[in-house]
N, C-alpha and C positions, 0 to 999 in steps of 0.2 A: 797289528800289535796285540789287539784284544780278541783276535779270532778264536783262539783255543778256549778262552774263558767264556765267550759268548756261546760257542758251540756246546761246551759242557753245561752251561745254564739251560740251554734249550733242548738238551737230550731228553727223550721221552722218560727215561728213568735216571735222573741226575744223581750222581754220587755226592757224598758230602764234600764240600769244597775244601781244598787245603787252606790253611789260615791266610796266606797272602791274598789268594783269590777271593775268599769270603770278605776280607777287609775291604778290598777294592769294590766288590759288588755292592756291599752295604753302603760304602761311601758314595757310590754312584746313585743309590736310592736317596740319600740325603740331598745330593745335588738336584735330583729330579724334583723333589718336593720343593726345594728352595726356588727353583726356576718356574714352578707351576703357575705363579701369579704374573709372570712376564716381567718381574722386577727382581733380578738376581743381585740383591743389594750387598754392599760391602759388609754390613753387619751380619748378614746371613753367611757370607763366606767366612768371616772371622769366627762365627759360632760353629760352623762345620769343622774348621781347623781345631777349635778348642775341644769339641766333642771327640774328634779322631785322636787328638793327643791324649786326652784323659782315658778314653776307652781302650786304647792300644799301647799306652805308655810311650808315646812318641814325643820327640822334641818338636818345637814349633816348626822348624825347617822340614822335618820328616812328615809332619801332619799336612803342611802346605803342599808338599810334593805328592802325597797320596791324594789329596783333594784335586790337584791339577790332573792327575791320571784319571781320577773318577769323573771329572768333567768330560774328558774325552770318551771314556767308556759310556757315560750317560748319553752322549750324542749318538753313539753307534748302537746302543742297546735297543732291543725291540720295544714295542708298545708296553706300557706300564703293567698291563694285565699279565702278559707272558713273562716279563722280566721279574715281577714280584712273585708270581707263582713258582717260577724256577728257583728263586731264592728260598721260598718256603720249603720246597722239596729238598733243599741241600743244606739248610741251616737248622740247628736244633731249636725247639720252641722257646726255651729260656733265653736264647740269644735274640730271637725275634721280638720278645717282649722288651728287651733293652733297646732294640732298634726303634720301636714305637716311641719310647721315651726320648731317644735322640732326635727322632723326626719332629716331635713336639717342640724340642728345644730350638730347632731350626725355624719351624713355623712361627714360634712366638718371639724369635730374636729381634725382629724389627718392630715389635710392639703392636702389630696389626694382624689380626686373625682374618685374613682374606678368605672369601668364600671359596675361591678356587683351591687354595691350600687346604682348607678344612675338608672340602669334598674329596680331594685326592688322598688326604690322610685317612679318611674313613674307608675309602676304597682299598688303600694299601694295607691297612690293618686287617680288613676282611680277607684279602688275598693272602696275607701272611698267616692267617688262621688265628689272629688275636681278636678276641671279642670286644664289643663296644665298651663293656664295663672296664676291662683291663686297659683299654686305650684311654678312657676317661680318667681312670686313676693315674695313669702315666702322665697325662696332661696336668692333672692337679698337682702331682709331685713337682713337675717342672715349673708350674706357676708359683709354687711356694718358694722355689729356689731362686727365681729370677725377679 
């Protein structure tokens, strides 16, 4: 089902992803970060749905459907390094900055900044080409909102 998307993400010179594929790839990254601590909690799932609905103007039903598809893509996606680098090469920088903010929303959703999630988010930000300062500012914006 996701073969073409995974193939395009791993192409040596990936083209910019069409909007539906970019949405799915980025949603899968949200899922990967939420699962990184071994506890894919209901509050994280709800936060992913909320982020997807807000970011893409989706209904709650559409957001949940996108998240379920992203969960399957995340299971099939390659290691985080290759997956994230492929997203970096196919998604504009300004969109990657908003992804970091969305990732922080998911990490902080359960009220517990787990070391595994923190570590993965630092790595993901780096691979997405978002510097530590911008990631920290994104986290601070999220902390003020929640």
